[in-house]
N, C-alpha and C positions, 0 to 999 in steps of 0.2 A: 504494500500500500504506500502511496506517496505521503511524504511528511511535509509539514509546513516549514518555512524558513527557520523559525525558532525551535521546532522539534528536531531539526538536524543537529543542533548543538547539544541537545540533551539525550537523544536516542540514537542507537545504532540502526535500529529497524523498527517498523511499526507493522503489526500483524492485525488482520481483521477476520473475524469468524464469518464463514460463508453463509451460515444459517441465521444467526441473530445479529450480525453486523456490529458486534462490539469490538472495540479497538484495544489491543494490548501492546504497550511499548516495551522495547528491549533497551534498558538504560546503558549509557556509556560507563566506563570504569570509574570516572570521577564523580558521577551522579550518586554513587554509593556513599560518598563522604559528605553529601550536601544535606542530608536529612537530620531529623531531631534525635534519632535513636541509632545505636550501633547496628551495622549490618556486616555480614561476612564479605570480605573483599573478593572472594572467588565466586560464590553462588548467589550472594545478595540476600540470603534469608535473615529474618529477624529472630529466628529460634536459636538463641545462643545461651550458653551457660557462662556464668562468671566464675573465674578461678582465683583462688587466693595466692597460689604459687604456680610457677610453670610446670607443666607435665613433661616428664622425661621421654615419654613414648611418642606422643603426637608432635609433628614438626611445628616450628614457629614460622609464621608468614614473614617472608623477607621482602623488604621494600623501604624506601627512604621515608615515606610518610609514617610507616609503622615505627621506625627508629625515632623519629621526631616526637611522636606521641608518647613513646616510652620515656624519653628524656623529660617530658613535661608531666610525668606522673600519672599517666592514663591507667585505667583499669584493664585487667587481662581477661579476654574472652576466649571461648572455645566454640567452634562450629561443629555441631554433631553430624552434619552431612559430609563436609569436606575433611573433617578431622584435623583442622589446623588451629593454632593459637595465634591471637593478634591483640594489639593494644588499641584502645579507642577512648577518647576523652569525653564522649557524649553521655547523655543520661543512661542509667543502668540498662533497662530492658523495655521494649515497646509495650504499652498497656494492653493492647489487644492480644499479645502473646501471653501475658500474665493471666488475663481473663480466660483465654482458651485452656490454659493449663488447669486453672481452678475448676472450670466447668467439667473438664474431662475427669478430674479427680472425684468430683461429686457424682458423676454418672457411674464411675467405677466402684462406688461404695466406700471410697476412702474419705477420711475427714479432710476438710479444707485447711490449708495452713493458715495460721493467724498472722 
């Protein structure tokens, strides 16, 4: 699908469903760093876990921006899909991910964390 002039700076591609005609953008790599909440630098998911100390098994994401954020005292996060660790200075975790985890725990019969 064709992108507008402004969309070309934010998205690599724009896809449209043939049945419902909804548009889904594919963000550029730097768009992952423009939001309010941390995202995985590889897959872009919001489903992250926060780590207190680095894990010796999973690799650390290598990049200049990751190093700068580490120097500024950023929190350490782990992506459960890519299995990488990275630093990010933004707010802890996206609220919709927290709500989804709490509702899944309630449906499964487990008690909600306080």
